ZABA-209180 format. One record per residue (C-alpha): residue in one letter; x, y, z. Coordinates in steps of 0.2 Angstrom, whole numbers, padded with zeros to 4 digits, always signed. Last residue first. Layout:
# ZABA-209180
aXYZ
...
This chain:
# ZABA-209180
n-0084-0069-0009
t-0066-0061-0002
v-0053-0057-0010
y-0037-0061-0005
a-0029-0079-0015
t-0035-0070-0030
v-0024-0057-0029
s-0016-0060-0045
g-0030-0056-0058
l-0040-0042-0047
y-0035-0027-0057
e-0045-0029-0073
s-0058-0041-0064
v-0064-0025-0056
d-0072-0019-0074
h-0069-0003-0079
k-0083+0011-0086
k-0073+0023-0096
q-0060+0039-0097
l-0058+0040-0080
e-0056+0054-0068
g-0074+0060-0076
q-0081+0060-0059
r-0093+0046-0064
y-0079+0037-0069
m-0066+0040-0057
m-0082+0033-0045
d-0086+0018-0054
a-0070+0013-0051
v-0069+0016-0031
a-0089+0004-0032
q-0077-0009-0039
w-0066-0010-0028
v-0078-0009-0013
a-0089-0022-0023
p-0072-0034-0025
n-0066-0033-0007
i-0050-0036-0003
q-0041-0045+0011
s-0024-0038+0017
k-0031-0024+0028
w-0021-0012+0038
t-0033+0004+0044
i-0022+0016+0052
s-0028+0029+0063
m-0021+0042+0072
d-0021+0046+0090
k-0006+0038+0097
v+0004+0043+0082
l+0004+0063+0091
e+0008+0059+0107
y+0020+0045+0100
d+0030+0060+0091
l+0034+0055+0074
g+0050+0046+0068
t+0042+0037+0057
y+0050+0019+0061
d+0049+0022+0079
a+0035+0029+0079
v+0024+0018+0071
l+0030+0003+0080
k+0021+0013+0097
k+0006+0014+0087
a+0006-0005+0083
r+0009-0007+0103
t-0006+0004+0104
p-0015-0007+0093
d-0011-0027+0097
a-0017-0038+0086
n-0017-0026+0072
l+0002-0025+0072
y+0006-0043+0071
d-0008-0049+0058
q-0001-0034+0045
a+0016-0042+0048
e+0010-0059+0043
k-0001-0050+0028
i+0013-0042+0024
a+0025-0058+0022
d+0009-0069+0013
q+0007-0057-0001
y+0025-0057-0004
a+0028-0075-0003
r+0014-0075-0016
i+0020-0063-0026
e+0039-0072-0026
r+0029-0087-0031
p+0021-0077-0047
h+0037-0073-0051
q+0036-0073-0071
k+0021-0069-0074
a+0023-0051-0062
w+0037-0048-0068
e+0029-0044-0089
g+0014-0037-0077
r+0021-0024-0071
a+0019-0024-0053
w+0007-0015-0039
w+0005-0012-0021
s-0010-0006-0014
g-0012+0010-0003
v-0031+0019-0001
p-0043+0004-0002
q-0059+0010-0001
d-0067+0007+0019
p-0084+0015+0017
i-0086+0027+0000
t-0090+0042+0001
d-0090+0047+0019
l-0076+0034+0021
m-0064+0047+0009
f-0070+0063+0013
y-0069+0062+0035
s-0080+0073+0032
l-0081+0094+0044
v-0069+0089+0054
r-0057+0103+0064
g-0046+0115+0065
y-0037+0126+0076
g-0036+0117+0092
s-0016+0108+0091
k-0024+0090+0091
l-0035+0093+0079
i-0023+0099+0065
q-0010+0088+0071
t-0021+0074+0070
t-0028+0080+0052
y-0006+0082+0047
p-0002+0066+0051
d-0014+0059+0043
l-0022+0065+0028
a-0028+0083+0024
a-0041+0089+0011
v-0040+0108+0020
a-0053+0122+0020
d-0057+0141+0020
v-0040+0146+0014
q-0026+0160+0018
g-0033+0159+0037
s-0015+0155+0044
r-0021+0142+0052
l-0029+0134+0038
l-0011+0139+0028
d+0000+0131+0040
p-0008+0115+0041
q-0009+0113+0023
a+0010+0116+0020
p+0014+0098+0026
f+0004+0090+0014
p+0006+0100-0002
s-0005+0113-0009
m-0016+0117-0023
v-0027+0130-0021
i-0044+0120-0025
q-0056+0138-0028
v-0077+0130-0024
d-0092+0131-0034
a-0085+0119-0050
i-0081+0107-0034
s-0100+0104-0037
g-0118+0106-0027
g-0134+0095-0019
a-0121+0085-0006
k-0122+0071-0014
a-0111+0080-0028
f-0097+0090-0016
l-0094+0072-0009
e-0091+0065-0024
k-0081+0078-0031
l-0069+0077-0015
a-0071+0058-0019
a-0062+0061-0034
f-0051+0073-0027
a-0044+0060-0017
q-0048+0045-0033
g-0034+0055-0045
h-0035+0073-0051
a-0033+0092-0043
s-0021+0088-0030
s-0014+0089-0014
a-0029+0099-0009
a-0030+0116-0002
i-0050+0123-0002
r-0054+0142-0004
k-0073+0145-0002
g-0088+0150-0016
m-0097+0135-0011
l-0091+0126+0006
d-0107+0131+0017
k-0114+0119+0003
i-0101+0106+0012
s-0110+0109+0033
t-0106+0119+0046
v-0094+0132+0039
p-0094+0146+0053
s-0075+0143+0055
k-0069+0144+0073
a-0060+0131+0073
g-0058+0131+0054
v-0060+0118+0042
m-0056+0101+0041
l-0057+0088+0023
a-0052+0073+0031
n-0041+0055+0024
s-0033+0049+0041
v-0048+0041+0049
p-0059+0045+0068
p-0068+0040+0064
k-0077+0022+0057
v-0074+0009+0041
g-0057+0012+0035
a-0051+0021+0021
t-0040+0007+0016
e-0024-0002+0019
n-0009-0012+0011
q-0018-0021-0005
g-0012-0034-0017
v-0001-0038-0032
l-0011-0028-0044
v-0007-0028-0062
v+0001-0014-0070
d+0004-0013-0091
f+0004+0003-0096
g-0008+0009-0108
q-0019+0024-0103
e-0031+0014-0095
k-0018+0002-0082
a-0011+0020-0078
q-0027+0028-0075
f-0033+0012-0063
a-0013+0014-0053
q-0019+0033-0049
g-0037+0027-0042
p-0028+0012-0032
i-0017+0024-0021
q+0002+0016-0025
l+0013+0007-0019
a+0028-0003-0030
i+0036-0017-0034
d+0048-0024-0046
v+0058-0007-0044
s+0069+0002-0054
k+0062-0005-0069
s+0057+0010-0075
m+0039+0007-0076
l+0038+0006-0058
v+0047+0021-0056
q+0033+0030-0064
i+0020+0020-0059
s+0028+0026-0042
q+0030+0044-0045
a+0014+0052-0037
s+0021+0044-0022
l+0032+0057-0019
p+0052+0052-0012
i+0052+0036-0019
d+0066+0026-0006
v+0070+0010-0011
v+0068-0008+0000
e+0078-0022-0006
l+0070-0038-0003
d+0078-0055-0003
l+0061-0064-0001
g+0061-0084+0006
h+0045-0082+0017
k+0055-0082+0033
k+0066-0069+0022
f+0053-0058+0021
i+0047-0060+0039
g+0063-0057+0045
d+0060-0044+0061
k+0067-0030+0053
d+0060-0033+0035
a+0042-0039+0041
i+0043-0026+0054
w+0048-0011+0039
v+0034-0018+0028
d+0022-0015+0039
t+0027+0001+0047
m+0024+0006+0027
a+0007+0014+0034
g+0014+0028+0043
l+0024+0033+0028
k+0041+0033+0020
s+0036+0031+0000
i+0039+0013-0005
g+0048+0004-0020
l+0053-0012-0017
k+0062-0023-0025
v+0063-0041-0024
p+0077-0052-0022
a+0073-0073-0022
l+0080-0080-0006
e+0089-0097-0012
d+0083-0112+0001
g+0067-0115-0007
l+0052-0102-0012
a+0041-0100+0001
s+0053-0104+0014
g+0059-0122+0023
a+0056-0134+0009
m+0069-0143-0001
p+0071-0135-0019
f+0068-0152-0031
a+0078-0152-0048
a+0093-0147-0038
a+0092-0160-0022
i+0086-0171-0031
t+0105-0169-0044
l+0114-0164-0026
l+0108-0183-0019
i+0112-0192-0034
a+0129-0185-0034
s+0130-0189-0016
v+0125-0209-0019
l+0139-0209-0031
s+0152-0202-0020
a+0147-0213-0007
l+0147-0227-0019
l+0163-0225-0023
p+0169-0223-0006
p+0162-0237+0002
r+0170-0252-0015
w+0168-0267-0009
k+0170-0279-0024
g+0188-0283-0020
c+0205-0279-0029
s+0209-0264-0022
n+0212-0246-0029
p+0196-0236-0022
g+0199-0242-0006
r+0200-0258+0004
d+0206-0257+0021
g+0221-0270+0021
m+0224-0286+0027
C-alpha cells in the first residue's frame, strides 16, 4: 500500500483538505486583520509636516524608538521650514497631519479652510519660567508694561495667537499695543537687536528666551502667554477634514503614539532635555534651562479662552464655540 495522495481512490484526502482549510483561513485573515497594532499587521502610511523645534522631540522619539510602528503607523516626516506655512502645505495635500499653533488654525478655519484638530502637542505652561517671554535689556529702566508705551518691540509677526496675547497683555495694563512701535523680526535676530539697543523689548521664545537670560543682557518683563491664559495651547496637530473622515483609525493611532512618547519624556525631565539636545543639536547647557510643556490632554475651557481672546483682540472676525475644533479629539478632552 502506498500513501494515499490526491489521485488515490480512498476517501481520505489530507492535502486537499489542508488546501481548503488554508484558503478559508486566508479569507478570514483578509476580512479580519489579526491584532498586533492599532491598525492590524500592515502599517498605515501617514505624512507628518513639522518644523524642527525642541517640542518635536516627542515625534523624533516616537519614530526612532518604533512607537509609531507599534501603533500601526508608517510615518514619514516632512520638514516645513517655516511653521507659518503649515496650513498651506497641509491644504496642498503634501502632508496628512501638520503642526500649527491653534490661533493660526482658527484663522484658517474661519477663512473657509477645511482643517480639523488631531491633537494637542504642548502648552504655554502653568508656572514660570516658560518659553514665550517679553524681554527687556538687563539695564533697562522699564519695570512694567506701561513703561513700554512709546517704545520699540521686536515681534516675529503682527498677527496670530502670540500677538493677540501681547495685545491682551497691554490691554490688561491699561494701555494698547497701538502705543508701541512693532519692529518685525525673525526670532533668531531678536537677541542681537536687544543687545545692541535697536529695540527696547523682544517677544521671544525658546531657545532665544533662555539664550538672552543666560547671556546676561536681558531679563523677563512678562511670560506673556502664561500671564494672559495659563496653559494655553501653543502647539497642536491638524489635518484636512476630508482626510480625517477617511482615516479615523490613523488619527487615533497617532494620538496614542504621541501620548506614549510624551509620557516617556515627562517621566524624566533630565533625560528629556538630553534628548532635546540630541534632536535639535543645541548645547545641553542651554537646553537644560529651557521649558517645554508636553501635554496631549486638552482642556476645552482653555481652548475657548484662546478663541475668545483672538476675537477680542481682532484676530478672529467673529466669536467661535470651542466645539468647532474639538470633534476629532474626544478621547483626549478633559471634562
